[in-house]
C-alpha positions in Angstrom: 14.2 2.1 -12.9 12.1 -0.8 -14.8 9.3 -0.4 -16.5 5.9 -1.6 -16.1 5.8 -4.7 -17.1 8.7 -5.8 -15.3 7.6 -4.0 -11.9 4.4 -6.8 -12.5 6.2 -9.6 -13.2 8.5 -9.4 -10.5 5.4 -8.7 -7.8 3.7 -12.0 -9.5 7.0 -13.8 -9.2 7.0 -12.5 -5.3 3.6 -13.8 -5.0 4.2 -16.9 -6.7 7.2 -17.8 -4.4 5.4 -16.3 -1.3 1.5 -17.9 -1.4 1.2 -15.9 2.0 -0.4 -12.4 1.0 0.4 -11.0 4.2 4.2 -11.5 3.3 4.3 -11.7 -0.4 2.5 -8.1 -1.2 4.0 -5.8 0.8 7.5 -7.5 -0.5 5.9 -7.1 -3.6 5.5 -3.0 -3.2 9.0 -2.9 -1.8 10.3 -4.4 -4.3 9.2 -1.6 -6.8 12.6 0.6 -4.9 14.8 -2.1 -5.7 13.9 -2.5 -9.3 14.0 1.1 -9.5 17.9 0.6 -9.7 17.8 -1.2 -12.9 18.4 1.3 -15.9 15.4 2.0 -18.5 15.2 3.9 -21.8 16.3 7.1 -20.9 14.9 10.2 -23.7 18.3 12.0 -24.0 19.8 8.8 -25.5 17.2 8.3 -28.5 17.5 11.9 -29.4 14.0 13.2 -27.4 14.4 17.0 -26.6 12.8 17.9 -23.3 10.0 19.8 -24.5 8.9 17.0 -26.7 9.3 14.4 -24.5 5.7 13.2 -24.4 4.6 14.2 -27.9 3.9 10.6 -29.6 5.3 12.3 -33.2 8.8 13.0 -31.4 9.9 9.4 -30.8 11.7 7.8 -33.4 11.2 3.8 -34.6 13.1 2.3 -32.0 11.4 4.1 -29.4 7.9 2.9 -30.9 9.3 -0.8 -30.9 10.0 -0.1 -26.8 6.5 1.1 -26.2 5.3 -1.8 -28.2 7.1 -4.5 -26.5 6.4 -2.9 -23.2 2.9 -3.3 -24.0 2.9 -6.6 -25.0 4.6 -7.8 -22.1 2.2 -6.0 -19.9 -0.9 -8.0 -21.4 1.7 -11.0 -21.5 1.5 -10.2 -17.4 -1.9 -9.8 -17.5 -2.8 -12.8 -19.4 -0.4 -15.0 -17.1 -2.5 -13.7 -13.8 -6.1 -14.8 -15.8 -4.4 -18.0 -16.8 -3.7 -18.5 -13.3 -6.9 -17.1 -11.8 -5.0 -16.2 -8.7 -6.5 -12.6 -7.1 -3.3 -12.4 -4.7 -1.2 -12.2 -8.3 -3.4 -9.5 -9.9 -2.7 -7.5 -6.5 1.5 -8.0 -6.3 1.4 -7.0 -10.1 -0.5 -3.7 -8.9 1.0 -3.1 -5.7 4.8 -3.7 -7.8 3.5 -0.6 -10.0 1.9 1.7 -7.4 4.8 3.4 -6.5 5.1 4.9 -10.0 0.8 5.3 -10.1 1.2 7.1 -7.0 3.6 9.7 -8.0 2.0 10.3 -11.6 -0.7 11.2 -9.7 1.1 13.5 -6.9 3.0 15.4 -9.2 -0.4 15.8 -11.4 -1.8 17.6 -8.5 1.3 18.8 -6.4 4.0 19.4 -9.4 6.4 17.2 -7.4 7.2 13.6 -6.8 6.3 12.1 -3.8 8.4 8.8 -3.0 12.5 9.4 -2.5 13.6 6.6 -5.8 11.5 9.5 -8.0 13.3 12.6 -6.7 10.6 13.2 -3.7 10.9 13.3 0.2 9.7 10.1 1.5 10.5 8.7 3.6 13.8 10.2 3.2 15.6 12.6 1.0 18.4 11.5 -1.4 21.4 13.6 -2.7 22.3 13.0 -6.1 20.2 11.1 -8.6 18.7 7.4 -7.3 17.7 6.4 -11.6 21.0 7.8 -13.3 20.8 5.0 -15.5 19.7 5.0 -19.1 19.9 2.3 -22.2 18.6 2.9 -25.7 15.0 1.9 -26.6 15.3 -1.0 -28.6 18.4 -2.6 -25.5 15.8 -1.6 -23.1 13.3 -3.7 -24.6 15.1 -6.7 -25.2 16.3 -6.8 -21.9 13.1 -6.2 -20.7 11.4 -9.3 -22.7 14.1 -11.6 -21.7 13.5 -10.5 -17.7 9.8 -10.9 -18.0 10.1 -14.2 -20.0 12.8 -15.4 -17.0 10.6 -14.4 -14.3 7.2 -15.8 -15.3 8.8 -19.3 -16.0 
């Protein structure tokens, strides 16, 4: 399960490689499912308990490092899109993250996820865990930095 910055960078890379928006934008959207195979920071690995998962004070220094790196990578992707002045890049970055945005809203409203790779039922139900991988936050931050830079080069 890739983080926001990597989803966005891959969406931009697809739009850059395939200039036709009728092809590249749907591919950027679909890329989200494939990138969710990529493991990401997992709260249990860094010692965060489920009840404390969304309390900022419960995170350790390694987790803060991950959040800062992810924020800077997201800003970098946005600055790249601004520098290139291409609306297709912005759209591709947004569409590559749309499944997570959609599921966050859907979960808030209905109390469950929608997309199959997040544990939902659409377009089909999976047995087992799609996103079973996990890594330590500092490993996730460094790997994401390398991948986002490589993708945007």
